[in-house]
N, C-alpha and C positions, 0 to 999 in steps of 0.2 A: 556586101560580100560575106559569104559564109566562112566561118572559122573551122569548119569541118573539112578534112581532106576530101577531095573529089577527084574522080577519074575523068580526065578531059574527054570530050566526045571523040576526038580523033584517036584515042587510045582504047576505047571501049571495044570489048570482044564478046562474042557469044550472046547470052541472054541480055546483058547490059546494052550491047549495041542495038539489039532488037527493041528493047524498051525505049532507049533514047530516040530511035526512029519514030516510035509512036508518040513521043513527047515533044518532038521538035516543033517549035512555034513558027508557023509559016510567015508570020509578020516580020521576024528578024532572022530566021534560019537557024536558031540554036535552041538549046534546052535550058529552061529557067533554073536558076540556082536552087529554088525551093524543091525542085525535083532532083537535081544533080547531087544534092547532099545525101541521097540514098545510094549513090553509086558503089559504095563499098559493100552493100548488101542488097542486091537486086530484088530479093523477095519483098523487102520493105517498099521499094519503088512500085512494084506490081500492086501491093496492097494500097499504097497511096493513090494510085490511079483508079483502083476499084472504088475507094471511098469517094473520090472526087466525082467519078462517073455516076455513082448512085446518088450522091447529094445534089448534084447539079443537073443531071440529065434524066434520071429515072422518073417514073410516074409519081406525081405529087399533087396535093391540093393547091400548092403554091405555083404561080406562073414562073416562067424562067426569069422574067423581069423582077419579080418579088425576091427570088433567090439571089439574084445578082445584087439587089439593093441591100439585102441582109449581109452578103459577103463584103460589100463596100463599107457598111457601117461597122462591122466587126474589124475589118482591116484598119479603118480610121481610128477606132478605139484602141487598137493594139499598136498604133503608129507604124503600121506595116505598109510599104508601098505596093504590095501585091494586091 
């Protein structure tokens, strides 16, 4: 659980509500805390999504599987469950 104050999904308005809608994980129907920690400053959430989209989905010499393996190795090294 994050120690950063976060705006709950049901209280989000305007740009934050729109960004939350883009971030909603269809597997469980909510927004992951790693994204919700940006809720007090929606431009940082928008930037986070841009970095993620570029790193994970843009053209690259690495395959999607290779990028996922790198993400898993980094998360395991950082003891992060994401």
